[in-house]
Structures are given as structure tokens and as C-alpha cells.
DOVOFI-698852 format. One record per residue (C-alpha): residue in one letter; x, y, z. Coordinates in steps of 0.02 Angstrom, whole numbers, padded with zeros to 5 digits. Layout:
// DOVOFI-698852
[A; [X; Y; Z]]
...
// end
This chain:
// DOVOFI-698852
[M; [01376; 01126; -00543]]
[T; [01188; 01163; -00538]]
[K; [01109; 01064; -00399]]
[R; [00925; 01031; -00426]]
[V; [00785; 00926; -00354]]
[L; [00644; 00851; -00460]]
[I; [00495; 00815; -00347]]
[A; [00376; 00684; -00415]]
[A; [00189; 00717; -00414]]
[P; [00079; 00634; -00368]]
[R; [00164; 00563; -00213]]
[G; [00116; 00524; -00033]]
[Y; [-00057; 00488; 00034]]
[C; [-00181; 00400; -00079]]
[A; [-00369; 00404; -00049]]
[G; [-00369; 00235; 00040]]
[V; [-00231; 00284; 00162]]
[D; [-00311; 00452; 00197]]
[R; [-00477; 00366; 00233]]
[A; [-00395; 00237; 00349]]
[I; [-00301; 00368; 00451]]
[V; [-00453; 00481; 00467]]
[T; [-00554; 00327; 00518]]
[V; [-00436; 00299; 00665]]
[E; [-00432; 00485; 00712]]
[K; [-00623; 00498; 00709]]
[S; [-00640; 00335; 00806]]
[L; [-00524; 00406; 00941]]
[E; [-00632; 00563; 00946]]
[L; [-00790; 00459; 00963]]
[Y; [-00737; 00318; 01080]]
[G; [-00584; 00391; 01167]]
[A; [-00420; 00303; 01207]]
[P; [-00368; 00167; 01212]]
[L; [-00423; 00120; 01037]]
[Y; [-00367; -00047; 00964]]
[V; [-00308; -00068; 00784]]
[R; [-00268; -00239; 00711]]
[K; [-00097; -00229; 00624]]
[E; [-00023; -00063; 00570]]
[I; [-00164; 00046; 00503]]
[V; [-00048; 00088; 00357]]
[H; [00133; 00039; 00329]]
[N; [00221; 00195; 00392]]
[K; [00326; 00210; 00550]]
[H; [00289; 00394; 00578]]
[V; [00099; 00373; 00561]]
[V; [00099; 00224; 00680]]
[A; [00208; 00311; 00811]]
[T; [00101; 00470; 00803]]
[L; [-00060; 00372; 00829]]
[E; [00018; 00272; 00972]]
[Q; [00056; 00437; 01060]]
[R; [-00130; 00479; 01048]]
[G; [-00185; 00317; 01130]]
[V; [-00197; 00190; 00989]]
[I; [-00143; 00013; 01034]]
[F; [-00087; -00089; 00883]]
[V; [-00111; -00277; 00901]]
[D; [-00066; -00423; 00789]]
[E; [-00226; -00520; 00816]]
[T; [-00402; -00490; 00881]]
[D; [-00376; -00605; 01032]]
[E; [-00264; -00467; 01104]]
[V; [-00413; -00347; 01110]]
[P; [-00514; -00354; 01273]]
[E; [-00688; -00428; 01247]]
[G; [-00822; -00303; 01199]]
[K; [-00700; -00166; 01148]]
[T; [-00684; -00076; 00980]]
[V; [-00557; -00132; 00850]]
[V; [-00514; -00050; 00683]]
[F; [-00458; -00161; 00540]]
[S; [-00313; -00091; 00438]]
[A; [-00317; -00025; 00259]]
[H; [-00243; -00190; 00197]]
[G; [-00400; -00291; 00233]]
[V; [-00438; -00449; 00332]]
[S; [-00507; -00620; 00293]]
[P; [-00683; -00680; 00342]]
[A; [-00598; -00786; 00477]]
[V; [-00537; -00626; 00564]]
[H; [-00712; -00551; 00556]]
[A; [-00778; -00712; 00635]]
[E; [-00647; -00707; 00774]]
[A; [-00695; -00527; 00814]]
[A; [-00880; -00573; 00820]]
[A; [-00842; -00719; 00936]]
[R; [-00757; -00598; 01057]]
[N; [-00903; -00476; 01046]]
[L; [-00789; -00341; 00974]]
[K; [-00859; -00187; 00890]]
[T; [-00771; -00178; 00722]]
[I; [-00735; -00032; 00608]]
[D; [-00669; -00089; 00441]]
[A; [-00544; 00034; 00365]]
[T; [-00501; -00083; 00220]]
[C; [-00462; 00017; 00063]]
[P; [-00611; 00003; -00056]]
[L; [-00492; -00048; -00196]]
[V; [-00434; -00196; -00090]]
[T; [-00616; -00237; -00051]]
[K; [-00647; -00244; -00239]]
[V; [-00515; -00382; -00256]]
[H; [-00594; -00475; -00108]]
[H; [-00762; -00473; -00200]]
[E; [-00677; -00538; -00359]]
[V; [-00599; -00683; -00263]]
[K; [-00769; -00732; -00189]]
[R; [-00856; -00719; -00357]]
[F; [-00730; -00825; -00451]]
[A; [-00713; -00951; -00310]]
[D; [-00903; -00972; -00310]]
[A; [-00891; -01010; -00497]]
[D; [-00766; -01149; -00454]]
[T; [-00620; -01055; -00532]]
[E; [-00447; -01069; -00456]]
[I; [-00366; -00900; -00423]]
[L; [-00182; -00866; -00452]]
[L; [-00152; -00713; -00342]]
[I; [00004; -00617; -00394]]
[G; [00075; -00542; -00235]]
[H; [00198; -00557; -00092]]
[E; [00180; -00710; 00017]]
[G; [00147; -00656; 00198]]
[H; [00093; -00477; 00155]]
[E; [-00063; -00429; 00255]]
[E; [-00161; -00383; 00100]]
[V; [-00122; -00551; 00017]]
[E; [-00167; -00648; 00175]]
[G; [-00334; -00558; 00189]]
[T; [-00375; -00579; 00004]]
[A; [-00325; -00763; -00003]]
[G; [-00427; -00793; 00155]]
[E; [-00587; -00756; 00058]]
[A; [-00575; -00928; -00024]]
[P; [-00460; -01046; 00072]]
[G; [-00397; -01185; -00038]]
[Q; [-00446; -01098; -00200]]
[V; [-00311; -00964; -00203]]
[R; [-00129; -00993; -00247]]
[V; [-00008; -00851; -00212]]
[V; [00111; -00815; -00356]]
[D; [00260; -00724; -00278]]
[G; [00371; -00642; -00409]]
[L; [00429; -00708; -00577]]
[D; [00492; -00871; -00499]]
[G; [00319; -00897; -00426]]
[A; [00242; -00873; -00598]]
[R; [00364; -00999; -00673]]
[N; [00337; -01130; -00538]]
[V; [00156; -01120; -00477]]
[Q; [00063; -01284; -00504]]
[P; [-00125; -01258; -00515]]
[T; [-00249; -01400; -00494]]
[P; [-00258; -01494; -00660]]
[G; [-00419; -01465; -00757]]
[K; [-00473; -01312; -00657]]
[N; [-00527; -01149; -00739]]
[L; [-00397; -01016; -00694]]
[I; [-00398; -00828; -00670]]
[W; [-00258; -00713; -00612]]
[L; [-00286; -00570; -00489]]
[S; [-00156; -00460; -00403]]
[Q; [-00109; -00371; -00244]]
[T; [-00150; -00186; -00267]]
[T; [00023; -00114; -00226]]
[L; [00139; -00208; -00345]]
[S; [00256; -00146; -00479]]
[V; [00151; -00127; -00637]]
[D; [00294; -00189; -00748]]
[E; [00336; -00342; -00643]]
[T; [00152; -00390; -00630]]
[L; [00137; -00384; -00819]]
[E; [00293; -00494; -00832]]
[S; [00215; -00619; -00712]]
[V; [00053; -00616; -00811]]
[A; [00149; -00647; -00974]]
[I; [00232; -00801; -00896]]
[L; [00065; -00867; -00832]]
[K; [-00018; -00841; -01001]]
[E; [00122; -00932; -01088]]
[R; [00107; -01079; -00968]]
[F; [-00084; -01077; -00958]]
[P; [-00154; -01001; -01119]]
[E; [-00334; -01019; -01057]]
[I; [-00306; -00916; -00897]]
[A; [-00432; -00774; -00881]]
[S; [-00389; -00594; -00836]]
[P; [-00480; -00490; -00705]]
[P; [-00627; -00386; -00768]]
[S; [-00532; -00228; -00718]]
[D; [-00356; -00184; -00665]]
[D; [-00318; -00234; -00484]]
[I; [-00162; -00127; -00460]]
[C; [-00225; 00031; -00377]]
[Y; [-00230; 00197; -00469]]
[A; [-00115; 00278; -00339]]
[T; [00018; 00143; -00353]]
[Q; [00017; 00161; -00542]]
[N; [00021; 00352; -00536]]
[R; [00166; 00358; -00413]]
[Q; [00265; 00234; -00518]]
[E; [00227; 00334; -00676]]
[A; [00282; 00496; -00591]]
[I; [00451; 00425; -00536]]
[R; [00477; 00343; -00707]]
[G; [00463; 00517; -00782]]
[I; [00609; 00587; -00684]]
[A; [00718; 00433; -00649]]
[A; [00826; 00448; -00806]]
[Q; [00869; 00629; -00765]]
[S; [00916; 00586; -00585]]
[D; [01088; 00543; -00519]]
[L; [01002; 00494; -00358]]
[V; [00821; 00456; -00312]]
[L; [00763; 00466; -00131]]
[V; [00599; 00381; -00088]]
[V; [00519; 00424; 00079]]
[G; [00433; 00269; 00148]]
[S; [00447; 00120; 00265]]
[T; [00530; -00046; 00222]]
[N; [00367; -00142; 00254]]
[S; [00273; -00030; 00131]]
[S; [00260; -00132; -00029]]
[N; [00222; 00017; -00141]]
[S; [00367; 00119; -00067]]
[V; [00493; -00022; -00097]]
[R; [00427; -00038; -00276]]
[L; [00462; 00148; -00307]]
[V; [00647; 00119; -00272]]
[E; [00649; -00028; -00393]]
[V; [00555; 00070; -00528]]
[A; [00676; 00218; -00511]]
[L; [00825; 00103; -00540]]
[E; [00740; 00012; -00685]]
[Y; [00704; 00177; -00772]]
[G; [00879; 00250; -00764]]
[A; [00916; 00324; -00592]]
[K; [01101; 00297; -00552]]
[A; [01060; 00261; -00369]]
[A; [00900; 00252; -00264]]
[Y; [00869; 00234; -00078]]
[L; [00720; 00215; 00039]]
[V; [00717; 00322; 00197]]
[D; [00586; 00343; 00333]]
[Y; [00655; 00510; 00392]]
[A; [00772; 00644; 00324]]
[D; [00901; 00603; 00458]]
[E; [00924; 00431; 00381]]
[A; [00989; 00509; 00219]]
[K; [01179; 00503; 00207]]
[D; [01290; 00648; 00153]]
[E; [01399; 00531; 00050]]
[W; [01252; 00488; -00063]]
[L; [01265; 00666; -00131]]
[A; [01446; 00652; -00190]]
[G; [01452; 00704; -00374]]
[V; [01262; 00718; -00382]]
[E; [01183; 00859; -00483]]
[T; [01001; 00802; -00492]]
[V; [00902; 00717; -00353]]
[G; [00731; 00643; -00384]]
[V; [00614; 00639; -00233]]
[T; [00451; 00546; -00206]]
[S; [00355; 00459; -00067]]
[G; [00250; 00303; -00045]]
[A; [00060; 00305; -00033]]
[S; [00060; 00298; 00158]]
[V; [00184; 00440; 00188]]
[P; [00131; 00609; 00260]]
[E; [00195; 00760; 00163]]
[I; [00285; 00831; 00317]]
[L; [00417; 00694; 00298]]
[V; [00449; 00744; 00116]]
[K; [00465; 00926; 00169]]
[D; [00596; 00876; 00299]]
[L; [00696; 00786; 00164]]
[L; [00683; 00937; 00047]]
[K; [00751; 01048; 00188]]
[W; [00897; 00928; 00211]]
[L; [00935; 00937; 00024]]
[E; [00924; 01127; 00031]]
[M; [01052; 01129; 00172]]
[H; [01166; 01033; 00054]]
[G; [01151; 01162; -00085]]
[F; [01002; 01092; -00180]]
[H; [00904; 01256; -00190]]
[D; [00825; 01230; -00362]]
[Q; [00675; 01122; -00317]]
[Q; [00539; 01093; -00445]]
[E; [00384; 00983; -00445]]
[V; [00355; 00872; -00598]]
[Q; [00171; 00829; -00616]]
[A; [00130; 00665; -00703]]
[K; [-00056; 00651; -00660]]
[E; [-00190; 00743; -00563]]
[E; [-00280; 00647; -00425]]
[S; [-00450; 00693; -00355]]
[L; [-00521; 00528; -00290]]
[T; [-00587; 00521; -00112]]
[F; [-00673; 00381; -00015]]
[A; [-00812; 00399; 00113]]
[L; [-00777; 00339; 00291]]
[P; [-00844; 00167; 00343]]
[Q; [-01034; 00170; 00351]]
[N; [-01053; 00122; 00535]]
[L; [-00928; 00255; 00588]]
[R; [-01016; 00388; 00482]]
[S; [-01184; 00345; 00563]]
[E; [-01114; 00356; 00739]]
[L; [-01023; 00521; 00705]]
[K; [-01185; 00593; 00637]]
[A; [-01284; 00531; 00788]]
[A; [-01152; 00610; 00902]]
[G; [-01163; 00774; 00806]]
[K; [-00980; 00763; 00751]]
// end
């Protein structure tokens, strides 16, 4: 039996995650520890634990940050109400919101100002959805999954538009949109795709190898929406089994029983070191033939937040 590993590319860090993590690292360099971050900077256990060791204190809300201190907002974005709370406590804020999430925030404001009701396809309670919906309280209805699309009741007579969380399954989002369009034929579509390029690329990459895989292993955390979606996409596109693991030591030997081909990928907030650890584990179990399967090239980068860039320059860093 030939044991092989197909490694999906692209995988791991996207431009928004990379920017958010570097924002925290540079802020630590500039201001020293402790540094406060509201919510997890990105949804990955390893990243959060590593930053905690370096003096980052993660808080749920801004009222946990001592007055006058510095707080970094996570890549998932925050609502205007959170910005106002921070200002009221005289906090210095560094906003590490992914620019692609910021784009959706701007869309919400623009359509709400035009008195359009927004049906936001996304997961109820997810930080990104809370921040986005908070741009126009009362004018955004969250559509969670296909049941949400079937059951949402917009305000009668209102103009409607659908927008989406950036990290959803492309296929499921299109299914939700189809249901909404059938129910509300006049509903408008966003001027450009809201699902982020990295989410789409990672789903496309795993789709390309799922059917050849007896088993797909996705490195990522359970609270990472895009990582969870990768498991679902792998199963939808023909993988016989698929599991999500944070670390190689969570993988189980019994998963490899009768397996010839393993597909491997990682979510957009996962450092490559964790994938390498998993590949070593597979090698120890006889999977020596490891090949990367490239679906797309990625070259996008995002500049650091403006106020941080200015201060780093002034400090000669």
C-alpha cells in the first residue's frame, strides 16, 4: 500500500491574520507588556497562548482594560459602540480589523443610510457578525444557515440587500442566497463578493484533493469559522473522513486504519509550524510521500494600522 499525503496550497495565514498578529507583536515592541487585546486576536489556540506568554492580556470587553492603557481590537472587527466605550475610558486603540471585514462594515453603513434593510448571512454570536451588525443596530438581520434563510422575516415594504460574513462556506452561502432570492425576488446583491479571497482559495484547494483522500486533516481551532468550514467542504467534496485538530498530538492513530491518501490543510489563522508537526506525525506512521497541490497563488499583503505605522516610524522602528 502506497501511503501518500496531499498538502493543500494555499493554506494557513491569510493577509488579514498576518497583519493582525504583526500588529500585536509591533505594539508589544513599542509599548511593552502588558498589552491588552479585546477578544482573541485571531481564532487560534497556539497563537493566543504564544502571545500570552509574551505579555498580552486578552479581555472580553474594554471595561476590563485599565483606564488610559492601550488596547488592540481583533481581526474580526468591532462595532461603533465598542469604539465609543474605549473612548469613554480614555483608551488608546489600535484597530487590527481585517481590511476585508472593514469593507463589509462600510457596506452596512452605506446601505443602512439609504434606508435599506440588510440580511447578513453569518453565524449568530460570531465576533465578526456582532461587529458588522453593530454598524446599523435595528437595520441588520442575521441569517444563520439555510434555516435562517428560510425563516427570516424582514420588515414589510423595506428595500433589502444581502451581505455575508467573510469566512463562510462559499457553497452554503450561495445556497442561502438562492433561498433568499426565491423568497424576496427584489433583494439586491452586494457590489462585490464579501467572502474573503483566502477563505475561497483554501476551500478551493481542499476541494481539489478531497475526492482523492481517504482522510482529510484540517489544522485549526474549533472557534475558527473558516477552519470548521474546511472540514465540511472536504466531506462535501468526497473525503471519506475529515477531522479538525489544533495540534498533531490530537490526531488519533486509529484514523489511519486502511488509509492510503491523507489530505492536509490549515485554516487562515494557523501558523505553518503546526502543519509541519502534523506532517512529521504522518511521516512517523509511514506517510513518506508528501506532495503539495497548488490551487492558487497568493500575494496580497495589508499595511499595518496607520496610527501604529506612524508611531513605529517616529520611534525609529
